[in-house]
N, CA and C atoms of all chains as a GROMACS GRO file, in nm:
protein
  582
    1UNK      N    1   1.803   1.649   0.245
    1UNK     CA    2   1.728   1.535   0.297
    1UNK      C    3   1.819   1.413   0.305
    2UNK      N    4   1.794   1.331   0.403
    2UNK     CA    5   1.871   1.207   0.419
    2UNK      C    6   1.774   1.090   0.405
    3UNK      N    7   1.808   1.001   0.315
    3UNK     CA    8   1.716   0.890   0.281
    3UNK      C    9   1.778   0.754   0.316
    4UNK      N   10   1.695   0.672   0.375
    4UNK     CA   11   1.730   0.532   0.401
    4UNK      C   12   1.646   0.444   0.311
    5UNK      N   13   1.712   0.355   0.239
    5UNK     CA   14   1.642   0.260   0.152
    5UNK      C   15   1.680   0.119   0.193
    6UNK      N   16   1.581   0.036   0.215
    6UNK     CA   17   1.608  -0.105   0.246
    6UNK      C   18   1.514  -0.192   0.163
    7UNK      N   19   1.571  -0.292   0.100
    7UNK     CA   20   1.493  -0.391   0.024
    7UNK      C   21   1.510  -0.526   0.091
    8UNK      N   22   1.399  -0.597   0.100
    8UNK     CA   23   1.399  -0.726   0.171
    8UNK      C   24   1.352  -0.838   0.078
    9UNK      N   25   1.421  -0.950   0.091
    9UNK     CA   26   1.372  -1.073   0.026
    9UNK      C   27   1.333  -1.169   0.137
   10UNK      N   28   1.216  -1.227   0.122
   10UNK     CA   29   1.166  -1.318   0.225
   10UNK      C   30   1.195  -1.463   0.189
   11UNK      N   31   1.198  -1.546   0.291
   11UNK     CA   32   1.215  -1.689   0.267
   11UNK      C   33   1.090  -1.742   0.195
   12UNK      N   34   1.108  -1.845   0.112
   12UNK     CA   35   0.994  -1.895   0.035
   12UNK      C   36   0.879  -1.944   0.123
   13UNK      N   37   0.911  -1.989   0.244
   13UNK     CA   38   0.806  -2.041   0.334
   13UNK      C   39   0.722  -1.930   0.397
   14UNK      N   40   0.764  -1.805   0.383
   14UNK     CA   41   0.688  -1.695   0.444
   14UNK      C   42   0.546  -1.693   0.389
   15UNK      N   43   0.448  -1.690   0.478
   15UNK     CA   44   0.308  -1.691   0.434
   15UNK      C   45   0.264  -1.550   0.394
   16UNK      N   46   0.153  -1.543   0.323
   16UNK     CA   47   0.097  -1.412   0.289
   16UNK      C   48   0.063  -1.333   0.414
   17UNK      N   49   0.017  -1.403   0.518
   17UNK     CA   50  -0.016  -1.335   0.643
   17UNK      C   51   0.110  -1.275   0.707
   18UNK      N   52   0.219  -1.350   0.705
   18UNK     CA   53   0.344  -1.296   0.760
   18UNK      C   54   0.394  -1.177   0.680
   19UNK      N   55   0.386  -1.187   0.548
   19UNK     CA   56   0.431  -1.075   0.463
   19UNK      C   57   0.346  -0.951   0.488
   20UNK      N   58   0.216  -0.972   0.498
   20UNK     CA   59   0.125  -0.859   0.520
   20UNK      C   60   0.146  -0.798   0.659
   21UNK      N   61   0.172  -0.883   0.757
   21UNK     CA   62   0.196  -0.832   0.893
   21UNK      C   63   0.322  -0.747   0.897
   22UNK      N   64   0.424  -0.786   0.821
   22UNK     CA   65   0.547  -0.704   0.816
   22UNK      C   66   0.517  -0.567   0.755
   23UNK      N   67   0.441  -0.565   0.646
   23UNK     CA   68   0.405  -0.438   0.581
   23UNK      C   69   0.326  -0.350   0.677
   24UNK      N   70   0.227  -0.407   0.740
   24UNK     CA   71   0.141  -0.327   0.828
   24UNK      C   72   0.214  -0.280   0.952
   25UNK      N   73   0.300  -0.367   1.007
   25UNK     CA   74   0.379  -0.326   1.122
   25UNK      C   75   0.468  -0.209   1.090
   26UNK      N   76   0.538  -0.217   0.978
   26UNK     CA   77   0.626  -0.107   0.938
   26UNK      C   78   0.546   0.019   0.912
   27UNK      N   79   0.431   0.006   0.848
   27UNK     CA   80   0.352   0.126   0.815
   27UNK      C   81   0.300   0.199   0.938
   28UNK      N   82   0.302   0.131   1.054
   28UNK     CA   83   0.261   0.198   1.176
   28UNK      C   84   0.369   0.284   1.238
   29UNK      N   85   0.491   0.275   1.189
   29UNK     CA   86   0.602   0.344   1.255
   29UNK      C   87   0.598   0.497   1.247
   30UNK      N   88   0.554   0.557   1.136
   30UNK     CA   89   0.554   0.705   1.134
   30UNK      C   90   0.469   0.768   1.244
   31UNK      N   91   0.366   0.699   1.288
   31UNK     CA   92   0.283   0.753   1.398
   31UNK      C   93   0.359   0.751   1.530
   32UNK      N   94   0.467   0.673   1.536
   32UNK     CA   95   0.542   0.656   1.661
   32UNK      C   96   0.679   0.722   1.658
   33UNK      N   97   0.730   0.749   1.537
   33UNK     CA   98   0.866   0.803   1.523
   33UNK      C   99   0.857   0.932   1.442
   34UNK      N  100   0.846   1.048   1.509
   34UNK     CA  101   0.822   1.173   1.437
   34UNK      C  102   0.936   1.215   1.345
   35UNK      N  103   1.055   1.157   1.364
   35UNK     CA  104   1.166   1.190   1.274
   35UNK      C  105   1.142   1.140   1.131
   36UNK      N  106   1.047   1.049   1.112
   36UNK     CA  107   1.014   0.999   0.978
   36UNK      C  108   0.927   1.102   0.907
   37UNK      N  109   0.989   1.184   0.820
   37UNK     CA  110   0.909   1.287   0.753
   37UNK      C  111   0.837   1.230   0.630
   38UNK      N  112   0.891   1.122   0.574
   38UNK     CA  113   0.818   1.050   0.469
   38UNK      C  114   0.861   0.904   0.480
   39UNK      N  115   0.765   0.812   0.469
   39UNK     CA  116   0.795   0.671   0.494
   39UNK      C  117   0.702   0.590   0.406
   40UNK      N  118   0.759   0.522   0.309
   40UNK     CA  119   0.676   0.449   0.213
   40UNK      C  120   0.721   0.304   0.206
   41UNK      N  121   0.631   0.219   0.247
   41UNK     CA  122   0.657   0.075   0.258
   41UNK      C  123   0.560   0.002   0.166
   42UNK      N  124   0.611  -0.091   0.087
   42UNK     CA  125   0.518  -0.165   0.003
   42UNK      C  126   0.577  -0.290  -0.056
   43UNK      N  127   0.490  -0.385  -0.087
   43UNK     CA  128   0.535  -0.508  -0.152
   43UNK      C  129   0.564  -0.486  -0.300
   44UNK      N  130   0.656  -0.564  -0.350
   44UNK     CA  131   0.694  -0.555  -0.491
   44UNK      C  132   0.575  -0.581  -0.583
   45UNK      N  133   0.569  -0.503  -0.691
   45UNK     CA  134   0.457  -0.512  -0.784
   45UNK      C  135   0.467  -0.630  -0.879
   46UNK      N  136   0.581  -0.700  -0.879
   46UNK     CA  137   0.592  -0.820  -0.962
   46UNK      C  138   0.634  -0.797  -1.106
   47UNK      N  139   0.697  -0.683  -1.133
   47UNK     CA  140   0.737  -0.653  -1.271
   47UNK      C  141   0.871  -0.714  -1.309
   48UNK      N  142   0.954  -0.744  -1.211
   48UNK     CA  143   1.089  -0.794  -1.241
   48UNK      C  144   1.111  -0.932  -1.181
   49UNK      N  145   1.167  -1.022  -1.260
   49UNK     CA  146   1.180  -1.162  -1.219
   49UNK      C  147   1.269  -1.179  -1.097
   50UNK      N  148   1.374  -1.098  -1.086
   50UNK     CA  149   1.469  -1.117  -0.976
   50UNK      C  150   1.447  -1.016  -0.863
   51UNK      N  151   1.335  -0.950  -0.864
   51UNK     CA  152   1.312  -0.846  -0.765
   51UNK      C  153   1.310  -0.900  -0.622
   52UNK      N  154   1.343  -0.810  -0.529
   52UNK     CA  155   1.321  -0.839  -0.389
   52UNK      C  156   1.170  -0.828  -0.360
   53UNK      N  157   1.130  -0.855  -0.236
   53UNK     CA  158   0.986  -0.866  -0.204
   53UNK      C  159   0.923  -0.742  -0.142
   54UNK      N  160   1.004  -0.660  -0.076
   54UNK     CA  161   0.948  -0.548   0.000
   54UNK      C  162   1.045  -0.431  -0.002
   55UNK      N  163   0.989  -0.310  -0.018
   55UNK     CA  164   1.071  -0.188  -0.013
   55UNK      C  165   1.031  -0.102   0.105
   56UNK      N  166   1.134  -0.041   0.167
   56UNK     CA  167   1.115   0.061   0.269
   56UNK      C  168   1.200   0.180   0.228
   57UNK      N  169   1.135   0.295   0.209
   57UNK     CA  170   1.209   0.419   0.183
   57UNK      C  171   1.169   0.519   0.290
   58UNK      N  172   1.268   0.562   0.369
   58UNK     CA  173   1.245   0.652   0.483
   58UNK      C  174   1.322   0.780   0.462
   59UNK      N  175   1.252   0.893   0.471
   59UNK     CA  176   1.318   1.022   0.454
   59UNK      C  177   1.326   1.096   0.587
   60UNK      N  178   1.443   1.153   0.610
   60UNK     CA  179   1.470   1.226   0.734
   60UNK      C  180   1.525   1.365   0.700
   61UNK      N  181   1.506   1.458   0.793
   61UNK     CA  182   1.564   1.591   0.773
   61UNK      C  183   1.715   1.586   0.787
   62UNK      N  184   1.765   1.501   0.877
   62UNK     CA  185   1.909   1.500   0.905
   62UNK      C  186   1.957   1.357   0.927
   63UNK      N  187   2.084   1.328   0.898
   63UNK     CA  188   2.136   1.192   0.915
   63UNK      C  189   2.117   1.137   1.056
   64UNK      N  190   2.127   1.222   1.158
   64UNK     CA  191   2.113   1.175   1.296
   64UNK      C  192   1.974   1.116   1.320
   65UNK      N  193   1.876   1.161   1.243
   65UNK     CA  194   1.740   1.111   1.263
   65UNK      C  195   1.728   0.966   1.216
   66UNK      N  196   1.812   0.927   1.123
   66UNK     CA  197   1.817   0.786   1.085
   66UNK      C  198   1.859   0.700   1.204
   67UNK      N  199   1.955   0.748   1.281
   67UNK     CA  200   1.998   0.675   1.400
   67UNK      C  201   1.884   0.662   1.501
   68UNK      N  202   1.807   0.770   1.516
   68UNK     CA  203   1.692   0.766   1.608
   68UNK      C  204   1.594   0.657   1.564
   69UNK      N  205   1.566   0.653   1.435
   69UNK     CA  206   1.476   0.553   1.378
   69UNK      C  207   1.526   0.411   1.405
   70UNK      N  208   1.652   0.386   1.375
   70UNK     CA  209   1.707   0.252   1.391
   70UNK      C  210   1.700   0.207   1.536
   71UNK      N  211   1.731   0.299   1.626
   71UNK     CA  212   1.739   0.262   1.768
   71UNK      C  213   1.603   0.265   1.838
   72UNK      N  214   1.500   0.316   1.772
   72UNK     CA  215   1.369   0.332   1.837
   72UNK      C  216   1.311   0.195   1.874
   73UNK      N  217   1.255   0.186   1.993
   73UNK     CA  218   1.204   0.057   2.040
   73UNK      C  219   1.092   0.003   1.949
   74UNK      N  220   1.010   0.091   1.892
   74UNK     CA  221   0.902   0.045   1.805
   74UNK      C  222   0.959  -0.016   1.677
   75UNK      N  223   1.061   0.048   1.621
   75UNK     CA  224   1.126  -0.007   1.501
   75UNK      C  225   1.192  -0.141   1.532
   76UNK      N  226   1.261  -0.146   1.643
   76UNK     CA  227   1.330  -0.270   1.680
   76UNK      C  228   1.229  -0.383   1.703
   77UNK      N  229   1.115  -0.349   1.762
   77UNK     CA  230   1.013  -0.451   1.789
   77UNK      C  231   0.957  -0.508   1.659
   78UNK      N  232   0.926  -0.420   1.564
   78UNK     CA  233   0.874  -0.467   1.434
   78UNK      C  234   0.979  -0.548   1.360
   79UNK      N  235   1.101  -0.499   1.360
   79UNK     CA  236   1.208  -0.568   1.287
   79UNK      C  237   1.232  -0.708   1.345
   80UNK      N  238   1.235  -0.717   1.476
   80UNK     CA  239   1.272  -0.845   1.536
   80UNK      C  240   1.158  -0.946   1.534
   81UNK      N  241   1.034  -0.898   1.541
   81UNK     CA  242   0.923  -0.994   1.550
   81UNK      C  243   0.856  -1.022   1.415
   82UNK      N  244   0.856  -0.924   1.322
   82UNK     CA  245   0.780  -0.941   1.198
   82UNK      C  246   0.865  -0.949   1.072
   83UNK      N  247   0.986  -0.895   1.075
   83UNK     CA  248   1.069  -0.894   0.953
   83UNK      C  249   1.177  -1.002   0.960
   84UNK      N  250   1.261  -0.999   1.062
   84UNK     CA  251   1.376  -1.091   1.064
   84UNK      C  252   1.336  -1.238   1.063
   85UNK      N  253   1.224  -1.277   1.125
   85UNK     CA  254   1.189  -1.420   1.123
   85UNK      C  255   1.161  -1.475   0.983
   86UNK      N  256   1.129  -1.387   0.888
   86UNK     CA  257   1.102  -1.436   0.751
   86UNK      C  258   1.203  -1.382   0.650
   87UNK      N  259   1.314  -1.329   0.699
   87UNK     CA  260   1.410  -1.261   0.611
   87UNK      C  261   1.508  -1.360   0.547
   88UNK      N  262   1.522  -1.348   0.414
   88UNK     CA  263   1.623  -1.426   0.342
   88UNK      C  264   1.741  -1.339   0.303
   89UNK      N  265   1.715  -1.215   0.262
   89UNK     CA  266   1.822  -1.124   0.221
   89UNK      C  267   1.776  -0.980   0.237
   90UNK      N  268   1.872  -0.892   0.260
   90UNK     CA  269   1.844  -0.750   0.278
   90UNK      C  270   1.951  -0.670   0.205
   91UNK      N  271   1.909  -0.566   0.135
   91UNK     CA  272   2.003  -0.472   0.072
   91UNK      C  273   1.966  -0.333   0.118
   92UNK      N  274   2.065  -0.252   0.156
   92UNK     CA  275   2.035  -0.119   0.208
   92UNK      C  276   2.138  -0.017   0.163
   93UNK      N  277   2.091   0.107   0.153
   93UNK     CA  278   2.176   0.224   0.128
   93UNK      C  279   2.115   0.341   0.206
   94UNK      N  280   2.200   0.423   0.265
   94UNK     CA  281   2.157   0.554   0.317
   94UNK      C  282   2.233   0.660   0.238
   95UNK      N  283   2.162   0.767   0.200
   95UNK     CA  284   2.230   0.869   0.119
   95UNK      C  285   2.167   1.005   0.134
   96UNK      N  286   2.250   1.106   0.113
   96UNK     CA  287   2.204   1.244   0.105
   96UNK      C  288   2.138   1.264  -0.030
   97UNK      N  289   2.024   1.330  -0.030
   97UNK     CA  290   1.958   1.353  -0.160
   97UNK      C  291   1.870   1.477  -0.156
   98UNK      N  292   0.114   0.710  -0.647
   98UNK     CA  293   0.248   0.721  -0.703
   98UNK      C  294   0.307   0.582  -0.718
   99UNK      N  295   0.390   0.567  -0.820
   99UNK     CA  296   0.456   0.438  -0.843
   99UNK      C  297   0.606   0.461  -0.832
  100UNK      N  298   0.669   0.382  -0.748
  100UNK     CA  299   0.811   0.404  -0.716
  100UNK      C  300   0.896   0.285  -0.759
  101UNK      N  301   1.007   0.318  -0.821
  101UNK     CA  302   1.109   0.219  -0.855
  101UNK      C  303   1.230   0.241  -0.766
  102UNK      N  304   1.276   0.136  -0.701
  102UNK     CA  305   1.395   0.144  -0.616
  102UNK      C  306   1.496   0.042  -0.666
  103UNK      N  307   1.618   0.087  -0.689
  103UNK     CA  308   1.725  -0.006  -0.727
  103UNK      C  309   1.850   0.027  -0.646
  104UNK      N  310   1.909  -0.077  -0.591
  104UNK     CA  311   2.035  -0.063  -0.517
  104UNK      C  312   2.142  -0.142  -0.591
  105UNK      N  313   2.259  -0.082  -0.601
  105UNK     CA  314   2.368  -0.143  -0.678
  105UNK      C  315   2.490  -0.164  -0.590
  106UNK      N  316   2.552  -0.279  -0.608
  106UNK     CA  317   2.684  -0.303  -0.548
  106UNK      C  318   2.784  -0.311  -0.662
  107UNK      N  319   2.894  -0.240  -0.648
  107UNK     CA  320   2.994  -0.238  -0.755
  107UNK      C  321   3.107  -0.337  -0.725
  108UNK      N  322   3.173  -0.377  -0.833
  108UNK     CA  323   3.289  -0.465  -0.815
  108UNK      C  324   3.398  -0.388  -0.742
  109UNK      N  325   3.481  -0.459  -0.665
  109UNK     CA  326   3.585  -0.390  -0.587
  109UNK      C  327   3.682  -0.311  -0.674
  110UNK      N  328   3.702  -0.356  -0.798
  110UNK     CA  329   3.796  -0.287  -0.886
  110UNK      C  330   3.741  -0.156  -0.942
  111UNK      N  331   3.613  -0.129  -0.923
  111UNK     CA  332   3.554  -0.006  -0.977
  111UNK      C  333   3.626   0.115  -0.917
  112UNK      N  334   3.672   0.205  -1.003
  112UNK     CA  335   3.745   0.324  -0.955
  112UNK      C  336   3.647   0.430  -0.907
  113UNK      N  337   3.698   0.525  -0.831
  113UNK     CA  338   3.614   0.638  -0.789
  113UNK      C  339   3.560   0.714  -0.910
  114UNK      N  340   3.641   0.723  -1.015
  114UNK     CA  341   3.596   0.793  -1.136
  114UNK      C  342   3.480   0.718  -1.201
  115UNK      N  343   3.487   0.587  -1.205
  115UNK     CA  344   3.377   0.509  -1.262
  115UNK      C  345   3.250   0.521  -1.179
  116UNK      N  346   3.266   0.516  -1.046
  116UNK     CA  347   3.150   0.529  -0.958
  116UNK      C  348   3.086   0.667  -0.973
  117UNK      N  349   3.170   0.769  -0.981
  117UNK     CA  350   3.118   0.905  -0.994
  117UNK      C  351   3.051   0.925  -1.130
  118UNK      N  352   3.107   0.865  -1.234
  118UNK     CA  353   3.048   0.876  -1.367
  118UNK      C  354   2.910   0.811  -1.372
  119UNK      N  355   2.894   0.700  -1.300
  119UNK     CA  356   2.762   0.635  -1.295
  119UNK      C  357   2.661   0.726  -1.226
  120UNK      N  358   2.700   0.786  -1.114
  120UNK     CA  359   2.611   0.878  -1.043
  120UNK      C  360   2.572   0.995  -1.133
  121UNK      N  361   2.672   1.056  -1.195
  121UNK     CA  362   2.644   1.176  -1.276
  121UNK      C  363   2.562   1.141  -1.401
  122UNK      N  364   2.591   1.027  -1.461
  122UNK     CA  365   2.513   0.986  -1.577
  122UNK      C  366   2.367   0.965  -1.542
  123UNK      N  367   2.343   0.896  -1.432
  123UNK     CA  368   2.204   0.873  -1.389
  123UNK      C  369   2.136   1.005  -1.354
  124UNK      N  370   2.207   1.094  -1.289
  124UNK     CA  371   2.146   1.221  -1.248
  124UNK      C  372   2.107   1.309  -1.366
  125UNK      N  373   2.159   1.278  -1.484
  125UNK     CA  374   2.120   1.354  -1.602
  125UNK      C  375   1.989   1.308  -1.663
  126UNK      N  376   1.937   1.194  -1.618
  126UNK     CA  377   1.819   1.136  -1.684
  126UNK      C  378   1.690   1.217  -1.668
  127UNK      N  379   1.663   1.280  -1.554
  127UNK     CA  380   1.536   1.354  -1.544
  127UNK      C  381   1.521   1.464  -1.649
  128UNK      N  382   1.632   1.521  -1.694
  128UNK     CA  383   1.624   1.625  -1.797
  128UNK      C  384   1.583   1.565  -1.931
  129UNK      N  385   1.597   1.433  -1.944
  129UNK     CA  386   1.570   1.368  -2.072
  129UNK      C  387   1.444   1.282  -2.070
  130UNK      N  388   1.397   1.246  -1.951
  130UNK     CA  389   1.282   1.155  -1.938
  130UNK      C  390   1.178   1.224  -1.850
  131UNK      N  391   1.084   1.294  -1.910
  131UNK     CA  392   0.989   1.374  -1.831
  131UNK      C  393   0.898   1.292  -1.741
  132UNK      N  394   0.887   1.162  -1.766
  132UNK     CA  395   0.806   1.078  -1.678
  132UNK      C  396   0.865   1.067  -1.537
  133UNK      N  397   0.991   1.101  -1.521
  133UNK     CA  398   1.055   1.099  -1.387
  133UNK      C  399   1.012   1.222  -1.310
  134UNK      N  400   0.913   1.205  -1.222
  134UNK     CA  401   0.868   1.323  -1.147
  134UNK      C  402   0.954   1.349  -1.024
  135UNK      N  403   1.021   1.248  -0.975
  135UNK     CA  404   1.123   1.268  -0.872
  135UNK      C  405   1.227   1.158  -0.891
  136UNK      N  406   1.354   1.193  -0.882
  136UNK     CA  407   1.460   1.097  -0.913
  136UNK      C  408   1.580   1.132  -0.828
  137UNK      N  409   1.611   1.045  -0.736
  137UNK     CA  410   1.719   1.074  -0.641
  137UNK      C  411   1.820   0.961  -0.642
  138UNK      N  412   1.940   0.998  -0.685
  138UNK     CA  413   2.050   0.904  -0.703
  138UNK      C  414   2.164   0.946  -0.612
  139UNK      N  415   2.221   0.851  -0.539
  139UNK     CA  416   2.335   0.890  -0.458
  139UNK      C  417   2.413   0.773  -0.405
  140UNK      N  418   2.542   0.800  -0.377
  140UNK     CA  419   2.628   0.696  -0.319
  140UNK      C  420   2.598   0.675  -0.172
  141UNK      N  421   2.619   0.553  -0.128
  141UNK     CA  422   2.595   0.518   0.012
  141UNK      C  423   2.680   0.603   0.106
  142UNK      N  424   2.621   0.644   0.217
  142UNK     CA  425   2.688   0.731   0.313
  142UNK      C  426   2.787   0.656   0.402
  143UNK      N  427   2.788   0.524   0.395
  143UNK     CA  428   2.888   0.449   0.471
  143UNK      C  429   2.851   0.417   0.615
  144UNK      N  430   2.723   0.420   0.647
  144UNK     CA  431   2.681   0.394   0.785
  144UNK      C  432   2.667   0.245   0.815
  145UNK      N  433   2.647   0.163   0.712
  145UNK     CA  434   2.623   0.020   0.735
  145UNK      C  435   2.730  -0.066   0.669
  146UNK      N  436   2.781  -0.163   0.743
  146UNK     CA  437   2.894  -0.242   0.694
  146UNK      C  438   2.860  -0.322   0.569
  147UNK      N  439   2.738  -0.370   0.560
  147UNK     CA  440   2.702  -0.455   0.447
  147UNK      C  441   2.622  -0.381   0.340
  148UNK      N  442   2.623  -0.251   0.348
  148UNK     CA  443   2.542  -0.174   0.254
  148UNK      C  444   2.585  -0.193   0.109
  149UNK      N  445   2.489  -0.171   0.019
  149UNK     CA  446   2.521  -0.160  -0.121
  149UNK      C  447   2.586  -0.023  -0.145
  150UNK      N  448   2.626   0.003  -0.271
  150UNK     CA  449   2.708   0.123  -0.298
  150UNK      C  450   2.631   0.242  -0.353
  151UNK      N  451   2.518   0.217  -0.416
  151UNK     CA  452   2.449   0.327  -0.485
  151UNK      C  453   2.298   0.302  -0.480
  152UNK      N  454   2.223   0.410  -0.457
  152UNK     CA  455   2.076   0.401  -0.457
  152UNK      C  456   2.018   0.485  -0.570
  153UNK      N  457   1.913   0.430  -0.631
  153UNK     CA  458   1.830   0.503  -0.728
  153UNK      C  459   1.686   0.488  -0.683
  154UNK      N  460   1.620   0.600  -0.658
  154UNK     CA  461   1.476   0.598  -0.628
  154UNK      C  462   1.407   0.689  -0.729
  155UNK      N  463   1.318   0.629  -0.808
  155UNK     CA  464   1.251   0.700  -0.917
  155UNK      C  465   1.100   0.697  -0.892
  156UNK      N  466   1.039   0.814  -0.894
  156UNK     CA  467   0.894   0.823  -0.872
  156UNK      C  468   0.823   0.861  -1.001
  157UNK      N  469   0.713   0.789  -1.026
  157UNK     CA  470   0.634   0.808  -1.146
  157UNK      C  471   0.488   0.829  -1.108
  158UNK      N  472   0.415   0.896  -1.195
  158UNK     CA  473   0.272   0.913  -1.170
  158UNK      C  474   0.198   0.782  -1.188
  159UNK      N  475   0.244   0.700  -1.282
  159UNK     CA  476   0.172   0.576  -1.315
  159UNK      C  477   0.271   0.464  -1.345
  160UNK      N  478   0.230   0.338  -1.323
  160UNK     CA  479   0.320   0.226  -1.349
  160UNK      C  480   0.373   0.221  -1.492
  161UNK      N  481   0.293   0.260  -1.590
  161UNK     CA  482   0.338   0.256  -1.729
  161UNK      C  483   0.458   0.346  -1.753
  162UNK      N  484   0.469   0.450  -1.670
  162UNK     CA  485   0.581   0.542  -1.689
  162UNK      C  486   0.714   0.478  -1.649
  163UNK      N  487   0.706   0.382  -1.561
  163UNK     CA  488   0.828   0.306  -1.529
  163UNK      C  489   0.878   0.231  -1.653
  164UNK      N  490   0.785   0.175  -1.729
  164UNK     CA  491   0.824   0.107  -1.852
  164UNK      C  492   0.888   0.204  -1.952
  165UNK      N  493   0.834   0.326  -1.958
  165UNK     CA  494   0.893   0.427  -2.047
  165UNK      C  495   1.038   0.455  -2.005
  166UNK      N  496   1.059   0.470  -1.876
  166UNK     CA  497   1.194   0.495  -1.822
  166UNK      C  498   1.290   0.382  -1.858
  167UNK      N  499   1.248   0.259  -1.832
  167UNK     CA  500   1.336   0.145  -1.856
  167UNK      C  501   1.374   0.136  -2.003
  168UNK      N  502   1.278   0.160  -2.090
  168UNK     CA  503   1.301   0.143  -2.234
  168UNK      C  504   1.365   0.265  -2.299
  169UNK      N  505   1.374   0.376  -2.228
  169UNK     CA  506   1.425   0.500  -2.287
  169UNK      C  507   1.572   0.482  -2.331
  170UNK      N  508   1.605   0.531  -2.447
  170UNK     CA  509   1.741   0.513  -2.499
  170UNK      C  510   1.846   0.576  -2.407
  171UNK      N  511   1.812   0.688  -2.344
  171UNK     CA  512   1.909   0.753  -2.255
  171UNK      C  513   1.936   0.667  -2.132
  172UNK      N  514   1.830   0.608  -2.077
  172UNK     CA  515   1.848   0.518  -1.963
  172UNK      C  516   1.930   0.396  -2.002
  173UNK      N  517   1.898   0.339  -2.115
  173UNK     CA  518   1.969   0.219  -2.159
  173UNK      C  519   2.117   0.251  -2.185
  174UNK      N  520   2.143   0.369  -2.240
  174UNK     CA  521   2.282   0.407  -2.268
  174UNK      C  522   2.363   0.421  -2.140
  175UNK      N  523   2.306   0.487  -2.039
  175UNK     CA  524   2.377   0.503  -1.911
  175UNK      C  525   2.395   0.366  -1.844
  176UNK      N  526   2.290   0.286  -1.844
  176UNK     CA  527   2.297   0.156  -1.779
  176UNK      C  528   2.404   0.068  -1.844
  177UNK      N  529   2.408   0.066  -1.975
  177UNK     CA  530   2.499  -0.027  -2.043
  177UNK      C  531   2.643   0.022  -2.043
  178UNK      N  532   2.664   0.153  -2.043
  178UNK     CA  533   2.803   0.201  -2.052
  178UNK      C  534   2.864   0.238  -1.917
  179UNK      N  535   2.782   0.282  -1.821
  179UNK     CA  536   2.838   0.334  -1.695
  179UNK      C  537   2.806   0.248  -1.573
  180UNK      N  538   2.698   0.172  -1.577
  180UNK     CA  539   2.659   0.096  -1.458
  180UNK      C  540   2.697  -0.051  -1.472
  181UNK      N  541   2.648  -0.116  -1.576
  181UNK     CA  542   2.670  -0.263  -1.586
  181UNK      C  543   2.818  -0.302  -1.590
  182UNK      N  544   2.906  -0.223  -1.652
  182UNK     CA  545   3.047  -0.265  -1.655
  182UNK      C  546   3.112  -0.275  -1.517
  183UNK      N  547   3.055  -0.208  -1.416
  183UNK     CA  548   3.116  -0.215  -1.282
  183UNK      C  549   3.021  -0.280  -1.181
  184UNK      N  550   2.918  -0.347  -1.232
  184UNK     CA  551   2.814  -0.401  -1.144
  184UNK      C  552   2.849  -0.538  -1.087
  185UNK      N  553   2.837  -0.551  -0.954
  185UNK     CA  554   2.855  -0.682  -0.890
  185UNK      C  555   2.720  -0.741  -0.850
  186UNK      N  556   2.627  -0.658  -0.802
  186UNK     CA  557   2.495  -0.707  -0.760
  186UNK      C  558   2.394  -0.593  -0.768
  187UNK      N  559   2.268  -0.630  -0.788
  187UNK     CA  560   2.159  -0.533  -0.798
  187UNK      C  561   2.038  -0.588  -0.726
  188UNK      N  562   1.972  -0.503  -0.648
  188UNK     CA  563   1.846  -0.540  -0.582
  188UNK      C  564   1.744  -0.435  -0.622
  189UNK      N  565   1.622  -0.479  -0.658
  189UNK     CA  566   1.522  -0.383  -0.702
  189UNK      C  567   1.382  -0.422  -0.656
  190UNK      N  568   1.300  -0.319  -0.638
  190UNK     CA  569   1.157  -0.334  -0.609
  190UNK      C  570   1.086  -0.219  -0.679
  191UNK      N  571   0.969  -0.248  -0.737
  191UNK     CA  572   0.877  -0.143  -0.781
  191UNK      C  573   0.749  -0.159  -0.699
  192UNK      N  574   0.694  -0.045  -0.653
  192UNK     CA  575   0.575  -0.056  -0.569
  192UNK      C  576   0.487   0.067  -0.575
  193UNK      N  577   0.360   0.045  -0.551
  193UNK     CA  578   0.265   0.155  -0.537
  193UNK      C  579   0.285   0.216  -0.400
  194UNK      N  580   0.285   0.349  -0.392
  194UNK     CA  581   0.301   0.411  -0.262
  194UNK      C  582   0.242   0.553  -0.261
   0.00000   0.00000   0.00000
């Protein structure tokens, strides 16, 4: 399995509506991108003081499917309209697992 | 399910042996901490220029089990001896999924 992990920190001015729209937009992607065999998006539970705000973990059968996901117009639309406008920091890793 | 995600960036001086020892040490934890129902640790595949170096994704049945993991002596031993000495940055999120 090939896994993509991305953690996002939002700008302090990001509203709850904007944060929720990012979560819901991302959660719609598996219906549009069949290469996503498992896709779990959620806001941080608030257990750690320095935590980031949002997690995305995407599982693919093969590394090439990660490229399909990144380049997919639906993913790009959500990223550009709902995530990047409120983004302060992003940390990512892709790995075989 | 309750998921813990942590991404680590290592200091540039970290040797390949140190990086590998961190991976192997972490991968030994599921045998010692039964609350880890799925635990996938791996080095970044090198697809993104700004990526972090190592991913840990830990799945638990319940949020309290994350606390058990964090406080477990085996986890603390690996973190303090193999991860923190070469750590430059860490990003984490825990979330229901």
